[in-house]
GULUMTI-737669 format. One line per 10 residues: their letters; for each residue x, y, z of C-alpha. Coordinates in nm, 2 decimals, padded with zeros to 4 digits. Example, Ala and Ser with C-alpha at 12.3 -4.5 7.8 and 13.67 -1.06 7.14 Angstrom:
<pts>
AS = 01.23:-00.45:00.78 | 01.37:-00.11:00.71
</pts>
This chain:
<pts>
XXXXXXXXXX = -01.32:-01.31:-00.12 | -01.16:-01.60:00.05 | -00.92:-01.80:-00.16 | -01.06:-02.16:-00.17 | -01.05:-02.32:00.17 | -00.76:-02.11:00.29 | -00.77:-01.83:00.54 | -00.66:-01.56:00.29 | -00.89:-01.28:00.20 | -00.83:-01.13:-00.14
XXXXXXXXXX = -00.96:-00.80:-00.27 | -00.86:-00.51:-00.50 | -00.81:-00.16:-00.38 | -01.08:00.08:-00.49 | -00.83:00.36:-00.54 | -00.85:00.24:-00.90 | -01.17:00.45:-00.93 | -01.17:00.83:-00.94 | -01.39:00.98:-00.67 | -01.31:01.19:-00.36
XXXXXXXXXX = -01.66:01.23:-00.20 | -01.88:00.95:-00.07 | -02.14:00.98:-00.34 | -01.87:00.91:-00.61 | -01.71:00.63:-00.41 | -02.04:00.46:-00.35 | -02.14:00.49:-00.71 | -01.82:00.32:-00.82 | -01.87:00.04:-00.56 | -02.22:-00.03:-00.70
XXXXXXXXXX = -02.10:-00.02:-01.06 | -01.80:-00.25:-01.03 | -01.80:-00.47:-00.71 | -02.13:-00.67:-00.77 | -02.02:-00.74:-01.13 | -01.68:-00.87:-01.02 | -01.85:-01.08:-00.75 | -02.08:-01.23:-01.01 | -01.78:-01.32:-01.23 | -01.54:-01.44:-00.97
XXXXXXXXXX = -01.74:-01.56:-00.67 | -02.11:-01.59:-00.75 | -02.32:-01.65:-00.44 | -02.02:-01.62:-00.21 | -01.90:-01.34:00.03 | -01.68:-01.09:-00.16 | -01.44:-00.86:00.01 | -01.38:-00.49:-00.05 | -01.05:-00.30:-00.01 | -01.20:00.05:00.04
XXXXXXXXXX = -01.01:00.37:-00.03 | -01.16:00.67:00.14 | -01.03:01.03:00.11 | -01.07:01.25:00.42 | -01.38:01.41:00.26 | -01.54:01.07:00.19 | -01.46:00.95:00.55 | -01.62:01.26:00.70 | -01.93:01.22:00.49 | -01.96:00.85:00.56
XXXXXXXXXX = -01.97:00.93:00.94 | -02.25:01.18:00.90 | -02.61:01.09:01.01 | -02.70:00.73:00.92 | -02.48:00.70:00.60 | -02.25:00.44:00.75 | -02.55:00.23:00.87 | -02.71:00.25:00.53 | -02.38:00.14:00.37 | -02.37:-00.16:00.60
XXXXXXXXXX = -02.72:-00.26:00.50 | -02.62:-00.24:00.13 | -02.31:-00.46:00.20 | -02.52:-00.72:00.38 | -02.78:-00.73:00.10 | -02.50:-00.78:-00.16 | -02.31:-01.04:00.05 | -02.01:-00.80:00.06 | -01.77:-00.72:00.34 | -01.50:-00.46:00.41
XXXXXXXXXX = -01.18:-00.59:00.59 | -00.92:-00.34:00.48 | -00.90:00.03:00.41 | -00.64:00.24:00.21 | -00.56:00.54:00.43 | -00.26:00.66:00.23 | -00.39:00.93:00.00 | -00.56:01.20:00.22 | -00.70:01.41:-00.07 | -00.73:01.40:-00.45
XXXXXXXXXX = -00.58:01.10:-00.62 | -00.70:01.11:-00.98 | -00.74:01.36:-01.27 | -00.50:01.61:-01.11 | -00.13:01.64:-01.04 | -00.06:01.43:-00.73 | 00.32:01.37:-00.72 | 00.47:01.44:-00.37 | 00.15:01.58:-00.23 | 00.03:01.22:-00.18
XXXXXXXXXX = 00.24:01.24:00.14 | 00.06:01.54:00.27 | -00.04:01.58:00.55 | 00.23:01.35:00.68 | 00.23:01.16:01.02 | 00.38:01.45:01.20 | 00.05:01.65:01.15 | -00.27:01.64:01.35 | -00.47:01.62:01.03 | -00.32:01.28:00.94
XXXXXXXXXX = -00.41:01.15:01.29 | -00.76:01.28:01.28 | -00.82:01.13:00.94 | -00.69:00.80:01.05 | -00.90:00.80:01.36 | -01.21:00.85:01.14 | -01.10:00.55:00.93 | -01.06:00.33:01.24 | -01.42:00.42:01.35 | -01.55:00.33:01.00
XXXXXXXXXX = -01.36:00.00:00.98 | -01.46:-00.10:01.33 | -01.83:-00.06:01.23 | -01.80:-00.25:00.90 | -01.55:-00.53:01.00 | -01.70:-00.88:01.03 | -01.66:-01.03:01.38 | -01.43:-01.32:01.29 | -01.14:-01.14:01.11 | -00.89:-00.86:01.19
XXXXXXXXXX = -00.90:-00.53:00.99 | -00.61:-00.33:00.85 | -00.56:00.03:00.73 | -00.26:00.10:00.51 | -00.09:00.43:00.55 | 00.20:00.63:00.43 | 00.56:00.57:00.53 | 00.55:00.87:00.77 | 00.65:01.14:00.52 | 00.84:01.21:00.20
XXXXXXXXXX = 01.22:01.18:00.25 | 01.33:01.46:00.01 | 01.14:01.72:00.22 | 01.37:01.65:00.52 | 01.69:01.48:00.40 | 01.90:01.80:00.42 | 01.77:01.91:00.76 | 01.84:01.65:01.03 | 01.68:01.86:01.31 | 01.35:01.88:01.12
XXXXXXXXXX = 01.37:01.52:01.01 | 01.42:01.40:01.37 | 01.12:01.61:01.47 | 00.91:01.44:01.21 | 01.02:01.10:01.34 | 00.94:01.20:01.70 | 00.60:01.36:01.62 | 00.50:01.07:01.39 | 00.58:00.83:01.67 | 00.36:01.02:01.91
XXXXXXXXXX = 00.07:01.04:01.67 | 00.10:00.68:01.57 | 00.08:00.59:01.95 | -00.24:00.79:01.98 | -00.38:00.61:01.68 | -00.28:00.28:01.85 | -00.46:00.40:02.16 | -00.78:00.43:01.97 | -00.74:00.08:01.83 | -00.68:-00.05:02.18
XXXXXXXXXX = -01.00:00.12:02.29 | -01.20:-00.03:02.00 | -01.07:-00.38:02.08 | -01.16:-00.35:02.45 | -01.51:-00.23:02.36 | -01.59:-00.45:02.06 | -01.34:-00.74:02.06 | -01.23:-00.64:01.70 | -00.86:-00.62:01.62 | -00.75:-00.33:01.40
XXXXXXXXXX = -00.40:-00.26:01.29 | -00.24:00.04:01.10 | 00.00:-00.08:00.83 | 00.29:00.15:00.74 | 00.36:00.12:00.37 | 00.73:00.17:00.28 | 00.80:00.29:-00.07 | 01.08:00.46:-00.27 | 01.17:00.80:-00.12 | 00.93:00.75:00.17
XXXXXXXXXX = 01.08:00.85:00.50 | 01.10:00.48:00.57 | 01.14:00.31:00.24 | 01.31:-00.03:00.30 | 01.32:-00.30:00.56 | 01.63:-00.16:00.74 | 01.47:00.18:00.78 | 01.14:00.03:00.90 | 01.32:-00.17:01.17 | 01.53:00.13:01.27
XXXXXXXXXX = 01.21:00.34:01.31 | 01.05:00.08:01.52 | 01.35:00.03:01.75 | 01.48:00.39:01.78 | 01.16:00.60:01.76 | 00.83:00.42:01.77 | 00.89:00.18:02.06 | 01.08:00.42:02.30 | 00.89:00.74:02.22 | 00.56:00.61:02.10
XXXXXXXXXX = 00.57:00.34:02.38 | 00.62:00.61:02.65 | 00.33:00.81:02.51 | 00.10:00.51:02.49 | 00.20:00.39:02.84 | 00.11:00.73:02.98 | -00.21:00.75:02.78 | -00.34:00.41:02.89 | -00.17:00.41:03.23 | 00.02:00.09:03.16
XXXXXXXXXX = 00.38:-00.02:03.17 | 00.63:00.06:02.90 | 00.67:-00.31:02.82 | 00.29:-00.36:02.78 | 00.27:-00.04:02.57 | 00.54:-00.17:02.33 | 00.36:-00.50:02.30 | 00.04:-00.32:02.20 | 00.23:-00.11:01.95 | 00.36:-00.43:01.79
XXXXXXXXXX = 00.00:-00.56:01.78 | -00.16:-00.25:01.63 | 00.12:-00.10:01.41 | 00.24:-00.33:01.13 | 00.37:-00.31:00.78 | 00.19:-00.30:00.45 | 00.42:-00.50:00.22 | 00.37:-00.37:-00.13 | 00.54:-00.61:-00.37 | 00.61:-00.33:-00.62
XXXXXXXXXX = 00.77:-00.10:-00.37 | 01.01:-00.36:-00.22 | 01.10:-00.48:-00.57 | 01.20:-00.13:-00.68 | 01.42:-00.13:-00.37 | 01.58:-00.46:-00.49 | 01.49:-00.63:-00.16 | 01.45:-01.00:-00.16 | 01.11:-01.10:-00.01 | 01.25:-01.40:00.18
XXXXXXXXXX = 01.51:-01.18:00.35 | 01.26:-00.90:00.43 | 01.01:-01.15:00.58 | 01.29:-01.29:00.80 | 01.42:-00.96:00.92 | 01.07:-00.83:01.01 | 01.00:-01.15:01.20 | 01.33:-01.13:01.39 | 01.25:-00.77:01.49 | 00.90:-00.87:01.60
XXXXXXXXXX = 00.73:-00.66:01.33 | 00.42:-00.81:01.18 | 00.30:-00.77:00.82 | -00.06:-00.66:00.83 | -00.14:-00.65:00.45 | 00.02:-00.76:00.13 | -00.04:-00.54:-00.16 | 00.01:-00.73:-00.49 | 00.15:-00.49:-00.75 | 00.43:-00.50:-01.01
XXXXXXXXXX = 00.70:-00.24:-01.10 | 00.87:-00.19:-01.44 | 01.22:-00.33:-01.47 | 01.46:-00.31:-01.76 | 01.81:-00.43:-01.83 | 02.00:-00.12:-01.95 | 02.17:-00.17:-02.29 | 02.51:-00.04:-02.39 | 02.46:00.06:-02.75 | 02.30:00.39:-02.85
XXXXXXXXXX = 02.05:00.23:-03.07 | 01.93:00.00:-02.79 | 01.93:00.29:-02.54 | 01.70:00.49:-02.78 | 01.46:00.20:-02.79 | 01.45:00.18:-02.41 | 01.39:00.56:-02.39 | 01.11:00.53:-02.65 | 00.95:00.25:-02.46 | 00.97:00.41:-02.12
XXXXXXXXXX = 00.87:00.76:-02.23 | 00.49:00.70:-02.22 | 00.52:00.59:-01.86 | 00.67:00.93:-01.76 | 00.33:01.08:-01.70 | 00.25:01.39:-01.49 | 00.00:01.26:-01.23 | 00.21:01.04:-01.00 | 00.57:01.01:-00.89 | 00.74:00.72:-01.06
XXXXXXXXXX = 01.07:00.69:-00.87 | 01.35:00.50:-01.04 | 01.63:00.31:-00.87 | 01.92:00.19:-01.08 | 02.15:-00.09:-00.97 | 02.52:-00.08:-01.06 | 02.74:-00.38:-01.13 | 02.89:-00.36:-00.78 | 02.54:-00.38:-00.63 | 02.52:-00.01:-00.53
XXXXXXXXXX = 02.20:00.17:-00.59 | 02.12:00.52:-00.72 | 01.79:00.69:-00.68 | 01.60:00.93:-00.92 | 01.30:01.11:-00.79 | 01.09:01.06:-01.10 | 01.10:00.87:-01.43 | 01.12:01.19:-01.64 | 01.43:01.30:-01.45 | 01.59:00.95:-01.49
XXXXXXXXXX = 01.53:00.94:-01.86 | 01.75:01.24:-01.91 | 02.04:01.05:-01.76 | 01.99:00.71:-01.92 | 02.25:00.75:-02.19 | 02.51:00.86:-01.93 | 02.43:00.57:-01.70 | 02.66:00.27:-01.66 | 02.41:00.09:-01.44 | 02.29:-00.27:-01.52
XXXXXXXXXX = 01.92:-00.23:-01.44 | 01.64:00.02:-01.37 | 01.33:-00.05:-01.17 | 01.05:00.21:-01.18 | 00.77:00.27:-00.93 | 00.48:00.23:-01.18 | 00.20:-00.01:-01.08 | 00.17:-00.20:-01.41 | -00.09:-00.48:-01.45 | 00.03:-00.78:-01.25
XXXXXXXXXX = -00.10:-01.05:-01.50 | 00.16:-00.93:-01.76 | 00.53:-01.02:-01.74 | 00.67:-00.88:-02.06 | 00.61:-00.53:-02.20 | 00.82:-00.53:-02.52 | 01.18:-00.46:-02.41 | 01.05:-00.39:-02.06 | 00.95:-00.64:-01.80 | 00.77:-00.64:-01.47
XXXXXXXXXX = 00.87:-00.75:-01.13 | 00.59:-01.02:-01.14 | 00.84:-01.28:-01.01 | 00.85:-01.10:-00.67 | 00.47:-01.15:-00.64 | 00.51:-01.52:-00.71 | 00.78:-01.54:-00.44 | 00.56:-01.37:-00.18 | 00.26:-01.58:-00.26 | 00.48:-01.89:-00.22
XXXXXXXXXX = 00.62:-01.76:00.11 | 00.26:-01.71:00.24 | 00.20:-02.08:00.20 | 00.45:-02.14:00.47 | 00.42:-01.82:00.67 | 00.05:-01.75:00.69 | 00.07:-01.47:00.95 | -00.07:-01.22:00.70 | -00.41:-01.31:00.57 | -00.49:-00.99:00.38
XXXXXXXXXX = -00.41:-00.97:00.01 | -00.50:-00.66:-00.19 | -00.44:-00.61:-00.56 | -00.32:-00.25:-00.62 | -00.29:-00.16:-00.98 | -00.42:00.20:-00.97 | -00.26:00.34:-01.29 | -00.52:00.22:-01.54 | -00.61:00.58:-01.64 | -00.25:00.68:-01.71
XXXXXXXXXX = -00.12:00.36:-01.88 | 00.00:00.39:-02.24 | -00.29:00.35:-02.47 | -00.18:00.01:-02.61 | -00.21:-00.14:-02.26 | -00.56:-00.01:-02.18 | -00.86:-00.23:-02.19 | -01.21:-00.25:-02.04 | -01.16:-00.18:-01.67 | -01.39:-00.45:-01.53
XXXXXXXXXX = -01.22:-00.71:-01.75 | -00.88:-00.58:-01.64 | -00.96:-00.61:-01.27 | -01.10:-00.96:-01.33 | -00.78:-01.07:-01.51 | -00.58:-00.95:-01.21 | -00.79:-01.16:-00.97 | -00.77:-01.47:-01.20 | -00.39:-01.44:-01.23 | -00.36:-01.43:-00.85
XXXXXXX = -00.60:-01.72:-00.80 | -00.41:-01.92:-01.06 | -00.07:-01.84:-00.91 | -00.18:-01.93:-00.55 | -00.32:-02.26:-00.69 | 00.02:-02.34:-00.84 | 00.23:-02.25:-00.53
</pts>
């Protein structure tokens, strides 16, 4: 949906809903999206942030399935402007953990899957807006951190594959006039997880290596190829992820702008934060409060900040909890996408303030028009935080709309 008279398009990511094949995905869309539209924007166009697994993407491209979906969208006054191309396979009701990064961007399967997504988005995207596909931050850092040769190979092969994805988006723009971009999504323990690493990847890998590949593929100059990479390869700024990294939104926006890197999509999400206490009794209370969030489906990376500003990473919350009583850090932030409309969680808090800062920044820097609510952990939230899913999603929207109105 468009926010008032602004140029911002707001949606929620349908990775909330379990479903890996197209039949399941479409059933969830029909169940939830028209009801949300009726509650939030009756009679008005309503945007969808569509998550498709590789299986669903393949099925959607079979026979006339995509055309039939477009007919349904038109009848319902719905439109698709962004896709989530991060999780390739299963994402619910199974152990996901680090397999959410597989296959990574060094693999042909990741490129093929993303090309399918570009074809789908090009067919569904309305004429007057650009379309974005969020994707993983190349790979999972712990797989490669102790093997520099293999790590460099991942950077190189990822750059080549991303250049080939950009070539497809260049072709689509030439043939249809539609602008698509692929949005790399940094997150804790991703191969590129913070602003500095994103900029380093662009400058030292993507532009020189991917640029040469794209220049050869399109028979254009290196300079023009790099310009096209900047146009079609952007960043998905997830407010939870950057908050867990303790990165100030204002500084990140400035550094990306200075490096020529565009933000293609803002994912509105909140992490858990807690000030670490010093007494044993208070530590026990924090452990008790955090324990239900240490569930077995997703990775919940923890980054602690020490009094001198240094950071220490834990690969998952369950691992971190075993070290809490020995920690002398001041604060923990945990990669758990908690509801964004709640600030305080009894002892724990969320990084909601970072979302407010980003929404305020967008009033002055409107280069990114795509806003996507991404709270996908409803199924694994502690029981006292669960409520009717439709109402929960509605409350997320209403909080964002109210916050934008107050910026």
